[in-house]
Every structure is written in C-alpha cells, then in structure tokens.
C-alpha positions as semicolon CSV with decimal commas, in nm:
position;residue;x (nm);y (nm);z (nm)
1;M;-3,058;3,015;-2,392
2;Q;-3,115;2,661;-2,269
3;E;-2,813;2,465;-2,146
4;P;-2,746;2,142;-2,343
5;S;-2,863;1,826;-2,169
6;W;-2,516;1,664;-2,184
7;G;-2,373;1,903;-1,923
8;G;-2,250;2,200;-2,124
9;Q;-1,926;2,253;-2,303
10;S;-1,691;2,095;-2,052
11;C;-1,647;1,759;-1,883
12;P;-1,812;1,751;-1,538
13;G;-1,520;1,550;-1,399
14;S;-1,230;1,770;-1,504
15;G;-1,389;2,092;-1,627
16;T;-1,187;2,082;-1,947
17;P;-1,360;2,167;-2,277
18;F;-1,477;1,893;-2,507
19;R;-1,318;1,832;-2,846
20;R;-1,528;1,809;-3,159
21;R;-1,441;1,541;-3,409
22;N;-1,411;1,666;-3,768
23;A;-1,530;1,471;-4,071
24;G;-1,170;1,359;-4,130
25;G;-1,148;1,209;-3,781
26;S;-0,917;1,477;-3,637
27;H;-1,009;1,689;-3,335
28;D;-1,038;2,064;-3,294
29;W;-1,061;2,229;-2,954
30;L;-1,379;2,427;-2,937
31;P;-1,387;2,717;-2,695
32;H;-1,694;2,790;-2,490
33;E;-1,852;3,037;-2,734
34;I;-1,802;2,829;-3,051
35;L;-1,946;2,512;-2,898
36;R;-2,245;2,699;-2,759
37;R;-2,300;2,869;-3,098
38;N;-2,291;2,528;-3,269
39;L;-2,549;2,392;-3,027
40;D;-2,788;2,689;-3,066
41;Y;-3,066;2,628;-3,310
42;D;-3,049;2,852;-3,614
43;G;-3,092;2,810;-3,989
44;S;-2,719;2,771;-4,062
45;M;-2,663;2,484;-3,820
46;A;-2,596;2,141;-3,961
47;K;-2,860;1,878;-3,895
48;A;-2,613;1,590;-3,869
49;M;-2,499;1,455;-3,535
50;F;-2,143;1,519;-3,428
51;D;-1,900;1,344;-3,198
52;V;-1,743;1,501;-2,890
53;E;-1,457;1,338;-2,700
54;C;-1,424;1,382;-2,325
55;P;-1,061;1,474;-2,246
56;C;-1,061;1,315;-1,901
57;C;-1,210;0,973;-1,979
58;Q;-1,187;0,966;-2,365
59;T;-1,552;0,866;-2,398
60;I;-1,699;0,962;-2,737
61;L;-2,041;1,126;-2,712
62;K;-2,270;1,142;-3,016
63;I;-2,472;1,461;-2,987
64;D;-2,782;1,560;-3,179
65;P;-2,766;1,939;-3,231
66;E;-3,140;1,974;-3,284
67;T;-3,247;1,820;-2,953
68;R;-2,922;1,909;-2,771
69;A;-2,906;1,561;-2,624
70;V;-2,649;1,286;-2,605
71;I;-2,782;1,016;-2,835
72;A;-2,507;0,757;-2,780
73;H;-2,175;0,721;-2,605
74;T;-1,881;0,489;-2,658
75;V;-1,657;0,407;-2,363
76;P;-1,299;0,320;-2,466
77;V;-1,162;-0,021;-2,377
78;K;-0,914;0,003;-2,089
79;P;-0,608;-0,225;-2,084
80;L;-0,603;-0,504;-1,828
81;P;-0,408;-0,415;-1,513
82;I;-0,244;-0,761;-1,507
83;E;-0,172;-0,920;-1,841
84;D;0,025;-1,227;-1,735
85;L;-0,085;-1,373;-1,402
86;A;0,212;-1,614;-1,376
87;A;0,462;-1,329;-1,417
88;E;0,287;-1,123;-1,149
89;V;0,290;-1,418;-0,906
90;A;0,662;-1,469;-0,966
91;K;0,722;-1,100;-0,905
92;L;0,530;-1,118;-0,577
93;K;0,735;-1,418;-0,463
94;G;1,052;-1,219;-0,531
95;E;0,915;-0,928;-0,327
96;G;0,928;-1,138;-0,008
97;A;1,303;-1,194;-0,041
98;R;1,357;-0,824;-0,119
99;R;1,157;-0,720;0,188
100;E;1,358;-0,959;0,407
101;Q;1,685;-0,820;0,270
102;L;1,576;-0,461;0,343
103;F;1,466;-0,561;0,693
104;Q;1,804;-0,720;0,770
105;K;1,987;-0,412;0,641
106;Q;1,779;-0,182;0,864
107;F;1,814;-0,421;1,159
108;D;2,195;-0,419;1,129
109;A;2,197;-0,040;1,096
110;E;1,985;-0,009;1,411
111;K;2,223;-0,240;1,603
112;S;2,519;-0,019;1,524
113;H;2,327;0,308;1,570
114;G;2,392;0,317;1,945
115;K;2,767;0,268;1,892
116;V;2,777;0,549;1,636
117;L;2,599;0,789;1,872
118;E;2,832;0,691;2,156
119;K;3,142;0,760;1,943
120;K;3,005;1,097;1,835
121;F;2,935;1,190;2,196
122;D;3,284;1,084;2,307
123;E;3,445;1,292;2,030
124;L;3,243;1,603;2,118
125;F;3,310;1,550;2,489
126;K;3,685;1,525;2,420
127;R;3,672;1,854;2,222
128;A;3,485;2,023;2,506
129;K;3,752;1,909;2,760
130;E;4,038;2,036;2,537
131;N;3,885;2,386;2,515
132;P;3,706;2,450;2,847
133;D;3,697;2,829;2,796
134;L;3,489;2,796;2,479
135;T;3,128;2,867;2,560
136;P;2,857;2,669;2,390
137;P;2,687;2,853;2,102
138;K;2,377;3,054;2,185
139;R;2,051;2,893;2,094
140;D;1,756;3,092;1,963
141;I;1,558;3,012;2,276
142;D;1,838;3,156;2,499
143;L;1,810;3,499;2,334
144;D;1,467;3,574;2,485
C-alpha cells in the first residue's frame, strides 16, 4: 500500500495522530488503522475531501482521499506576543529598579557573610575547647 503524500497518519513534528473533522465540526481521534483504511481506495470510500487537524500546530489540512494528497492547508492565526507596546515599555522601566533592589540585597548579604562565618567558627571552636576529649566524627574518606 502506498503511503499518503501528506506524511502518513501522524504529525511529523510531534508524532501524534491527526484528528478528522466530522461534518458537524467536531473531531474524532482516528487510530492508525482507521485513518489508513479511510485513505485506501475502495468502492465504499467517500469521494469528498475531509479536514485533518494537526495536534501540534493546529493547522487544518484538506485532504483528497482519491489522490491521497493535501489539497489546501489553513494555518491558525497566532496571538501577538506584545499587545500594548506602552505597557511593555513601562514594565521594562520598572524592571531596572527591581534589579537594582535585588543587587543591593545580595550586596548587603555578601558584606555580612564573612561576619556570619566568623561567628559560626568561633562558636564551634568554643565547643571544641569545652570538650577536648571528644574526637571529631569520622568522615567517609577516613574509613578507607
């Protein structure tokens, strides 16, 4: 059996099966065997073209079952990534102040980081002096 010219029964991008559009406009998932059977030429096959929707890009393909070819395709309209340019510019201006605030917070934390480490060391050193007979815990590397 010859493979249909539109790439078979699944989308080349995602590998998911196409959906066939019914006369009422609703979609039914067609498994591999049913779609192939509908594309095979036999006496019981309808002569009218049918629509198939790609599940990954939602393009509607109009397929002629007799020639097994895509006759037309309709690419859906994608929404604009930026609808209001003035609002996006205002948001970008506010991002600069937010970045500066985060930088100052990290800068202050880094200033005090040395003092925190020093206090932790002093506390652990004091504990070690109070209990000199306590041996340090064994590390995994010391067990070899």
